[in-house]
N, C-alpha and C positions, 0 to 999 in steps of 0.2 A: 971119269972114275968117281972123282970127289963129289960131284953133283949128284951122281946115283945114288953115293952112300948118303949124303945128307937127306935127299929125297925120301929113302926109305927109312932114315932114322925119324924124319917128321912125321910119317905115317904111323910108325911103330909107336911113337910117343902120342900121338893124335888119338888112336883106337885105343891102345894098351893103357896108357896115362900111368897112373901110381899103383893101379890094382888089376892083375890080370884076371881075378875073378869076377870082377864086375864087368868086363869085356866078354868074357866067357859065357856068363849069364844073360847077357844081352844078346849074343849070336845064339844060344839055346833058346831064349825067349822066342826070338824072331823066327826061328825055324820052326819051334813047335807051334806057334801060331799061324805060321803059314801053313803047315801041315794040317792042323785042325780045320782052318778056315776052309783052303782050296781041297783038300784031300779027302777030309770027311764030312765036308760042308757044315760044320759045327759052329755057332756063334762064339767067336774066341776074342771078341773085344775086351773080355774082364782079364785073361791071361797076362798082358804086359802091365798094367797096373798093380796086380798081384806079385806079379815078378820083380818090379820095382821096388815095393815095401820090403818085400823079402831080401832081395840084395843090399837093400841099404841098411835094414837091420843088421844082417850079418857082417857088412863092412864094419858099421859102428862098433858093434860085438868085438870084432877082430882088432880094430884100432885102440879100443878103450882096456881090452883086459890086461891084466897084470903079468909081467913076463917074470 
């Protein structure tokens, strides 16, 4: 059981890391890109770079704001 717990802990920290918002943004971006590209047949290559810039800006703003 200890091995399963450590395995789950590794994947949690690998995917979620320090900020769950970044992980949620990546999952949303991949899902939306897939929906646009395959479901609606729209050129969606631009979505992930825009999402990366937005999520990085949000993460930096949240990390540097005064509490």
